C-alpha angles and dihedrals in degrees: 000000000000105000120217089201114035122205089239142002126170125250106247116208131201096252099053095085091039094054094043092050089049088056091051094044093051096039092238096133104128134064098309131064144098097279091064096059092039091053094048093049096046091046089053090049092050098052093031100240133135102233133030120177117193115222137175099267145339094269093054089047090058093047093049090047093054092046090050090054090050094241104165148159111321094025123116125220120194112222136158116262090219101075141092114291094248092072092059098034090059090057090053091048090067091045094250125134122246113225109202129219130184127246137241116267097226104040098025089225126130112287101246091193088069097054101086090051089061098047116112134165086273095057110111104161149010119225109204116196116202089209119202087356100294111128122237117239093271100177089063094045090051092053092050092046092051093047093053098030094244130159119237122218115189117209102204098164091127099030112076105143094024122128137194115200090342095307121107115250114256093049098084105064134058090264138000137197135211134190129219098187117151093268096048125106090260120015145194091189084256125006148109143205131219114203134191142152090218112095094200092052090048091050090053094049090052089053094046094051092050101055094273093287117179118240098225104039126056115237091001114129119192100177135032106269138171139227096250098141126141118226123240089241091056090048090049090057092043092051093051089049092049090052087065098040095115090051091048093048092050090051089050090051090049090052092051089050091049093050089050088053095055106027115100105225093201088070102039140018128220136209114282118231120217116229095242091052138079120200120215085211097227093164127015103223137186138191119222122211092260143352095262090056090050094058094041090049091051090053092045093052092045090057085058091050094253113137119214136173129219121232119264118276113245107265094227088068094061120096095239091057102024115167128176092206112112121244100180100175095048090047093049096044092047092053096052102035127111132177112217126206106292107171116143086232093066117122127215090248090056093049092046089052091052093048093046088050091054091048089048091053091056096041098046 
């Protein structure tokens, strides 16, 4: 089906074509060039962190982050079961074991109160996921990590522009990861960023992403590395997007406000925002009354050329990570959740049409 209103389209700025053409005109199209360093510096400035390292995508960012923290076979990493698969796959890549916890019913974030119950002598890290842009309760996570001497990885793939107690997410843990996939708040088409205030960790990430190349000897590699490099063209696109980040975030806030204006809360529920948090509003999401309604509503909206996306399945239900432990909140939220069109390019008329269509579904 050709959708009239897509679930997401990137915001295209004036400088994207200019910067990309500059890469082509100067032949700096691969993994070196001025836009890479500019993008890294400006991203660090935006979230207020010391080091940002551009990589090929958000998943490779997570893998490199875990490697840089020396998470390995036999280790355990605590992670929410309600997340995108990349969070958990990256743990498996290094041979570690994901230990799942449930989420909060109101914010849909990992239930921090459950973390201590899952810590063993094999636990080496906590991976927090700021899902759908709402920050995790980081002050509590930091206390637990300090008490048990655990590393913290922040998965911020969906949380550009999100703040916890006036600090941008990704600045609390030992290391953090961002994604610039085509449906993210800012995009490179594909791309990611690894961020840290620790210079030694940053140095190791740069080495890992560049095939483990030694600094002082050409073509000499002294650790197993990967080709996780971002291209100059990708960075050029990312930089042009980052230059407009405040405009994009304001548009996203306006979209949320418009949805709130037209959505009938007696039919659907929305994510609750804690008072000490600011959500970057990557995706506007709703919960239907039950899972049957969710699937019927998706089909109804599709017939009206409105594209939607279901919530992620809890990872513990997938055969690779199958667990017979019950995670009731994750299971419930997953079955009823729906991402609505959330592009910065949406108009009020389009949002009004979407909301009227949702109302029509329930009233018909």
